[in-house]
N, CA, C and O of each residue as an XYZ file, in Angstrom:
516
protein
N      10.915    -20.506     -6.886
C      10.444    -21.748     -6.438
C       9.505    -21.841     -6.075
O       8.991    -20.997     -5.341
N       8.654    -23.437     -6.649
C       7.529    -23.915     -6.082
C       7.568    -24.815     -5.099
O       8.642    -25.388     -4.918
N       6.434    -25.144     -4.254
C       6.746    -26.454     -3.613
C       5.506    -26.561     -3.665
O       4.579    -25.777     -3.462
N       5.605    -27.994     -4.062
C       3.959    -28.702     -3.994
C       3.290    -29.635     -2.351
O       3.680    -30.698     -1.866
N       2.540    -28.987     -2.028
C       1.633    -30.368     -1.024
C       0.847    -31.565     -1.611
O       0.044    -31.379     -2.526
N       1.036    -32.586     -1.177
C      -0.591    -33.650     -1.243
C      -0.552    -34.734     -0.008
O       0.213    -35.035      0.908
N      -1.143    -34.923     -0.248
C      -0.822    -35.595      1.993
C      -1.062    -37.694      1.173
O      -1.869    -38.139      0.357
N      -0.167    -38.218      1.781
C       0.200    -39.166      1.896
C      -0.928    -40.550      2.406
O      -1.786    -40.539      3.288
N      -0.564    -41.544      1.571
C      -1.287    -42.602      2.515
C      -0.237    -42.744      4.202
O       0.993    -42.718      4.247
N      -1.291    -42.902      5.552
C      -0.782    -42.874      6.556
C      -0.550    -41.790      6.960
O       0.327    -41.869      7.820
N      -0.790    -41.050      6.840
C      -0.717    -39.530      7.232
C       0.198    -38.760      6.905
O       0.070    -37.879      7.754
N       0.988    -38.483      6.307
C       1.895    -38.163      6.278
C       2.084    -37.246      4.472
O       1.401    -37.511      3.483
N       3.183    -36.209      4.554
C       2.695    -35.531      3.566
C       3.982    -35.179      2.373
O       5.174    -34.959      2.587
N       3.130    -35.230      0.895
C       4.738    -35.387     -0.060
C       5.199    -34.121     -0.707
O       4.321    -33.388     -1.161
N       5.979    -33.895     -0.775
C       6.944    -32.359     -0.965
C       7.706    -32.562     -2.031
O       8.749    -33.215     -2.078
N       7.068    -31.888     -3.047
C       7.993    -31.875     -4.445
C       8.385    -30.296     -4.076
O       7.526    -29.807     -3.344
N       9.286    -29.535     -4.346
C      10.504    -28.531     -4.080
C      11.061    -28.434     -5.527
O      11.791    -29.320     -5.972
N      10.778    -27.566     -6.105
C      11.396    -26.661     -7.835
C      12.050    -25.949     -7.504
O      11.984    -25.446     -6.382
N      12.886    -25.671     -8.352
C      14.062    -24.278     -8.253
C      14.438    -23.811     -9.724
O      14.684    -24.764    -10.464
N      14.516    -22.823    -10.187
C      14.144    -22.273    -11.386
C      15.629    -22.264    -11.051
O      15.967    -22.138     -9.874
N      16.943    -22.447    -12.453
C      18.090    -21.572    -12.428
C      18.280    -20.354    -13.768
O      18.429    -20.683    -14.945
N      18.252    -19.501    -13.473
C      18.327    -18.547    -14.587
C      19.540    -18.689    -15.524
O      19.521    -18.508    -16.741
N      20.980    -19.166    -14.500
C      22.061    -19.102    -15.923
C      22.067    -20.566    -16.118
O      23.134    -20.892    -16.638
N      21.164    -21.741    -15.868
C      21.089    -22.337    -16.178
C      20.342    -22.874    -17.051
O      20.545    -24.025    -17.435
N      18.947    -21.815    -17.692
C      17.924    -21.925    -17.969
C      17.278    -23.295    -17.522
O      16.729    -23.780    -18.511
N      17.172    -23.880    -16.723
C      16.900    -24.905    -16.405
C      16.120    -25.276    -15.498
O      16.559    -24.801    -14.450
N      14.883    -26.065    -15.240
C      14.622    -26.713    -13.556
C      14.992    -27.530    -12.687
O      15.444    -28.636    -12.985
N      14.862    -27.128    -11.533
C      15.399    -29.086    -10.541
C      14.352    -28.877     -9.710
O      13.761    -27.922     -9.205
N      14.274    -30.682     -9.726
C      13.280    -30.880     -8.718
C      14.060    -31.420     -7.358
O      15.276    -31.478     -7.181
N      12.940    -31.817     -6.404
C      13.342    -32.745     -4.726
C      11.904    -33.032     -4.967
O      10.879    -32.439     -5.301
N      12.462    -34.659     -4.522
C      11.038    -35.039     -3.879
C      11.054    -35.299     -1.996
O      12.095    -35.864     -1.660
N      10.513    -35.121     -1.317
C      10.586    -35.578      0.093
C       9.624    -35.810      0.523
O       8.713    -35.909     -0.299
N       9.234    -36.045      2.128
C       8.072    -36.518      3.058
C       8.228    -35.142      4.080
O       9.053    -34.239      4.218
N       6.810    -35.580      4.766
C       7.069    -34.900      6.143
C       5.994    -35.175      6.756
O       4.832    -35.104      6.356
N       6.466    -35.536      7.880
C       5.587    -36.476      8.810
C       5.117    -34.989     10.031
O       5.750    -33.984     10.355
N       3.790    -35.485     10.406
C       3.329    -34.784     12.044
C       4.524    -34.728     12.823
O       5.355    -35.443     12.262
N       4.957    -34.254     13.770
C       6.189    -34.583     14.807
C       4.957    -34.374     15.618
O       4.758    -35.558     15.345
N       4.051    -34.068     16.264
C       3.447    -34.782     17.678
C       1.435    -34.861     16.953
O       0.744    -35.876     16.859
N       1.073    -33.525     16.612
C      -0.644    -33.646     16.469
C      -0.573    -33.106     15.063
O       0.083    -32.074     14.925
N      -1.114    -33.608     14.050
C      -1.621    -32.886     12.812
C      -2.118    -32.084     12.308
O      -2.132    -31.677     11.146
N      -2.907    -31.598     13.851
C      -3.318    -29.803     13.759
C      -2.167    -28.862     14.156
O      -2.498    -27.692     13.965
N      -1.008    -28.985     14.612
C      -0.073    -28.169     14.661
C       1.167    -28.020     13.375
O       1.513    -28.756     12.450
N       1.488    -27.025     13.738
C       2.441    -26.780     12.456
C       4.395    -27.198     13.105
O       5.357    -26.477     13.369
N       4.192    -28.503     13.119
C       5.491    -29.025     13.621
C       6.214    -30.071     12.906
O       6.480    -31.022     13.640
N       6.627    -30.194     11.660
C       7.182    -31.629     11.201
C       8.513    -31.727     10.703
O       9.311    -30.821     10.464
N       8.699    -33.580     10.523
C       9.841    -33.483      9.950
C       9.863    -33.554      9.184
O       8.838    -34.007      8.675
N      11.037    -33.191      8.247
C      11.102    -33.082      6.775
C      12.026    -33.898      6.437
O      13.149    -33.817      6.935
N      11.579    -35.153      5.204
C      12.973    -35.307      4.854
C      13.453    -35.186      2.988
O      12.445    -35.429      2.326
N      14.194    -35.004      2.440
C      14.834    -34.983      1.236
C      15.938    -35.936      0.757
O      16.127    -36.098     -0.449
N      16.734    -36.627      1.772
C      17.148    -37.636      1.133
C      17.490    -38.766      2.758
O      18.303    -38.947      3.664
N      15.956    -39.321      2.111
C      16.357    -41.135      2.907
C      16.642    -40.699      4.610
O      16.741    -39.491      4.827
N      16.721    -41.271      5.324
C      16.437    -41.463      6.562
C      16.753    -40.129      7.260
O      16.099    -40.078      8.302
N      17.304    -39.326      7.131
C      17.696    -37.983      7.332
C      16.493    -36.501      7.720
O      16.462    -35.400      7.170
N      15.743    -36.961      8.691
C      14.959    -35.372      9.158
C      15.679    -34.489      8.855
O      16.877    -34.568      8.586
N      14.950    -33.485      8.872
C      14.644    -31.843      9.717
C      13.665    -31.200      9.741
O      12.867    -31.113      8.808
N      13.552    -30.490     11.130
C      12.444    -29.570     11.385
C      11.933    -28.483     10.332
O      12.537    -27.571      9.766
N      11.124    -28.740     10.296
C      10.108    -28.237      9.861
C       8.806    -27.246     10.846
O       7.716    -27.791     11.020
N       9.041    -25.854     11.411
C       8.659    -25.669     12.122
C       7.585    -23.837     11.655
O       8.204    -22.781     11.519
N       6.123    -23.916     11.513
C       5.070    -22.571     10.628
C       5.201    -22.055     12.132
O       4.968    -22.844     13.047
N       5.513    -20.952     12.351
C       5.746    -19.484     13.287
C       4.258    -19.283     12.958
O       3.383    -19.260     13.824
N       3.965    -19.094     11.213
C       3.022    -17.535     10.710
C       2.230    -18.972      9.773
O       2.571    -19.869      9.001
N       1.118    -18.504     10.385
C       0.009    -19.012      8.217
C      -1.055    -17.780      8.292
O      -1.643    -17.233      9.226
N      -1.039    -17.640      7.228
C      -2.570    -16.958      6.707
C      -3.575    -18.344      6.206
O      -3.533    -19.040      5.192
N      -4.452    -18.371      7.389
C      -5.394    -19.587      7.438
C      -6.420    -19.347      6.654
O      -7.256    -20.246      6.743
N      -6.808    -18.200      5.657
C      -7.987    -17.783      4.816
C      -7.513    -18.724      3.527
O      -7.894    -19.887      3.394
N      -6.865    -18.228      2.851
C      -6.214    -18.374      1.791
C      -4.986    -19.735      1.726
O      -4.779    -20.787      1.122
N      -4.425    -18.916      2.734
C      -3.277    -20.161      2.820
C      -2.132    -19.863      1.570
O      -1.498    -20.541      0.760
N      -2.359    -17.598      2.140
C      -1.219    -17.129      0.823
C       0.001    -16.872      1.373
O       0.947    -16.230      0.917
N      -0.127    -17.423      2.359
C       1.523    -17.001      2.519
C       2.120    -18.024      4.449
O       1.431    -18.076      5.468
N       3.031    -18.417      4.313
C       3.242    -19.000      5.803
C       5.230    -18.848      6.141
O       6.079    -19.114      5.290
N       5.450    -18.489      7.206
C       6.251    -17.543      7.931
C       6.761    -19.315      8.499
O       5.866    -20.093      8.830
N       8.427    -19.816      8.550
C       9.018    -21.447      8.493
C      10.125    -21.078      9.564
O      10.723    -20.003      9.586
N      10.262    -21.855     10.221
C      12.146    -22.296     11.204
C      12.296    -23.431     10.543
O      11.388    -24.093     10.042
N      12.967    -23.570     10.537
C      14.225    -24.873     10.860
C      14.430    -25.652     12.323
O      13.502    -25.898     13.093
N      15.809    -25.985     12.549
C      15.986    -26.587     13.633
C      15.982    -25.839     15.088
O      15.521    -26.229     16.161
N      16.600    -24.731     14.775
C      17.706    -23.893     14.964
C      17.213    -22.426     14.136
O      16.524    -22.258     13.130
N      18.036    -21.300     15.230
C      17.697    -20.055     14.679
C      18.372    -19.801     13.005
O      18.480    -18.732     12.405
N      18.610    -20.657     12.720
C      19.591    -20.327     11.215
C      18.460    -20.599     10.391
O      18.776    -19.985      9.373
N      17.446    -21.071     10.181
C      16.594    -21.235      9.378
C      15.672    -20.556      9.230
O      14.974    -20.338     10.220
N      15.346    -20.021      8.074
C      14.076    -19.311      7.728
C      13.218    -18.744      6.670
O      13.200    -17.655      6.096
N      12.800    -19.383      6.622
C      12.202    -18.977      4.616
C       9.915    -18.198      5.212
O       9.069    -18.205      6.106
N      10.207    -17.741      3.871
C       8.734    -17.180      3.694
C       8.261    -17.410      2.110
O       8.699    -16.880      1.090
N       7.156    -18.442      2.293
C       7.153    -18.970      1.762
C       5.499    -18.308      1.027
O       4.539    -18.454      1.783
N       5.258    -17.760     -0.087
C       3.862    -16.582     -0.962
C       3.706    -17.583     -1.974
O       4.529    -18.440     -2.295
N       2.355    -17.347     -2.527
C       1.762    -18.082     -3.667
C       1.908    -16.316     -4.520
O       1.472    -16.138     -5.657
N       2.366    -15.556     -3.966
C       2.863    -13.935     -4.898
C       3.906    -14.261     -4.502
O       4.456    -14.962     -3.652
N       4.213    -13.114     -5.888
C       6.361    -12.392     -5.983
C       6.190    -11.472     -5.091
O       7.213    -11.023     -4.574
N       5.518    -11.197     -4.871
C       5.671    -10.120     -4.001
C       4.153     -9.844     -2.637
O       3.120    -10.513     -2.678
N       4.410     -8.817     -1.653
C       3.598     -8.825     -0.466
C       4.307     -7.793     -0.338
O       5.231     -7.203     -0.897
N       2.983     -7.652      1.414
C       2.907     -5.953      1.494
C       4.463     -6.013      2.428
O       5.257     -6.831      2.892
N       4.181     -4.198      2.288
C       5.712     -3.785      3.329
C       5.144     -3.775      4.682
O       6.046     -3.724      5.517
N       4.048     -3.804      5.162
C       3.119     -4.039      6.111
C       3.314     -5.376      6.754
O       3.348     -5.532      7.975
N       3.519     -6.917      5.329
C       3.301     -7.520      6.262
C       4.734     -8.521      6.113
O       4.675     -9.711      6.422
N       5.790     -8.000      5.695
C       6.809     -8.423      5.913
C       7.804     -7.772      6.956
O       8.498     -8.444      7.719
N       7.797     -6.147      6.897
C       7.291     -5.594      8.634
C       6.834     -6.531      9.964
O       7.338     -6.457     11.085
N       5.677     -7.490      9.513
C       5.075     -7.556     10.847
C       6.195     -9.261     11.015
O       6.657     -9.810     12.015
N       6.281     -9.684      9.269
C       7.204    -11.495     10.234
C       8.373    -11.307     10.436
O       9.049    -12.133     11.049
N       9.112     -9.617      9.728
C      10.770     -9.427      9.902
C      10.266     -9.536     11.610
O      10.862    -10.440     12.196
N       9.611     -9.024     12.181
C       9.851     -7.819     14.123
C       9.041     -9.140     14.436
O       9.682     -9.764     15.282
N       7.424    -10.081     13.947
C       7.888    -11.558     14.869
C       9.052    -12.227     14.723
O       9.125    -13.030     15.654
N      10.038    -12.302     13.992
C      11.103    -12.939     13.681
C      12.580    -12.565     15.167
O      13.265    -13.192     15.976
N      12.294    -10.885     14.616
C      13.067    -10.313     15.765
C      12.752    -10.933     17.260
O      13.448    -11.346     18.187
N      11.744    -10.826     17.083
C      11.456    -11.202     18.978
C      11.218    -12.518     18.964
O      10.837    -13.014     20.023
N      11.386    -13.412     17.750
C      11.991    -14.693     18.590
C      13.268    -15.428     17.869
O      13.295    -16.543     17.349
N      14.539    -14.257     18.027
C      15.763    -14.353     18.483
C      16.460    -14.600     17.057
O      17.601    -14.978     16.791
N      15.577    -14.318     16.384
C      16.211    -14.582     14.844
C      17.352    -13.131     14.660
O      17.165    -12.026     15.170
N      18.657    -13.586     13.694
C      18.980    -12.194     13.163
C      18.477    -12.104     12.122
O      18.423    -13.061     11.349
N      18.013    -10.986     11.868
C      17.177    -10.681     10.563
C      17.966     -9.559      9.590
O      17.751     -9.219      8.427
N      18.944     -9.143     10.543
C      20.220     -8.738      9.433
C      20.878     -9.755      9.422
O      21.878     -9.790     10.140
N      20.557    -10.809      8.675
C      21.177    -11.708      7.746
C      19.633    -11.967      6.736
O      19.789    -12.750      5.799
N      18.618    -11.529      6.853
C      17.672    -12.607      5.843
C      18.020    -11.913      4.734
O      18.092    -10.694      4.582
N      18.278    -12.999      3.796
C      18.540    -13.000      2.499
C      16.732    -12.233      1.792
O      15.887    -12.728      2.539
N      16.044    -11.366      0.796
C      15.129    -11.233      0.825
C      15.898    -11.741     -1.642
O      16.763    -11.340     -2.421
N      14.930    -12.606     -1.624
C      15.621    -13.020     -3.199
C      14.262    -12.220     -3.993
O      13.096    -11.956     -3.697
N      14.975    -12.061     -4.915
C      14.127    -11.380     -6.129
C      13.794    -12.341     -7.016
O      14.413    -13.364     -7.310
N      12.078    -11.653     -7.684
C      11.761    -12.477     -7.878
C      11.580    -12.884     -9.724
O      11.575    -11.859    -10.406
N      11.450    -14.103    -10.477
C      11.657    -13.575    -11.732
C      10.956    -13.360    -12.286
O      10.325    -14.377    -12.573
N      10.439    -12.205    -12.871
C       9.084    -12.077    -14.389
C       9.391    -12.426    -15.290
O      10.393    -12.396    -16.004
N       8.006    -12.979    -15.284
C       7.561    -13.995    -16.671
C       9.196    -15.906    -16.876
O       9.882    -16.445    -17.744
N       8.889    -16.033    -15.391
C       9.534    -17.227    -15.210
C       8.808    -18.827    -16.671
O       8.045    -18.823    -17.636
N       9.523    -19.715    -16.064
C       9.001    -20.012    -17.230
C       7.495    -21.052    -17.652
O       7.108    -21.769    -18.575
N       6.936    -20.479    -16.073
C       5.616    -21.253    -15.554
C       5.138    -19.882    -15.195
O       5.722    -18.812    -15.023
N       3.747    -20.302    -15.131
C       2.854    -18.955    -13.991
C       2.700    -20.109    -12.702
O       1.543    -20.421    -12.421
N       3.156    -20.371    -12.379
C       3.030    -21.417    -10.705
C       3.115    -20.309    -10.357
O       3.582    -19.304    -10.893
N       2.427    -20.581     -8.983
C       2.386    -19.709     -7.561
C       3.718    -20.459     -7.096
O       4.132    -21.589     -7.354
N       4.327    -19.251     -6.190
C       5.401    -20.030     -5.365
C       5.282    -21.176     -4.343
O       6.009    -22.056     -3.881
N       3.695    -20.634     -4.178
C       3.783    -22.549     -3.219
C       2.594    -22.415     -3.262
O       2.065    -21.307     -3.175
N       1.835    -23.691     -3.427
C       0.762    -24.584     -3.479
C       0.719    -25.816     -2.766
O       1.589    -26.647     -2.504
N      -0.917    -25.712     -2.428
C      -1.284    -26.560     -1.351
C      -0.800    -27.492     -1.380
O      -1.022    -28.331     -0.507
């Protein structure tokens, strides 16, 4: 999966998510928009891919120097994402983020670690700012 973000006029963020289906051997794309809920310097946004319906996008952790990873939750404890610019991360970083999620009340036993496809059709990073 890849995600591209760009600024919209009026203070929002354009979001383009792409995912590759190995089974179908094709890419699928969804375009959405996000807006800051309170302040543009706070990692709390509302995101929509389906018309007037918005969901929460709460940044719990972010690597601030190169934006190499983020740790993001949805509106409740049932949604948790870990987008990274690389297909793998260190065991120490993964442990840090899983421990943080557990401390925040997430069911870390239910986490799904998605395998990355080596040699996918593009050389894109999983997350592009």
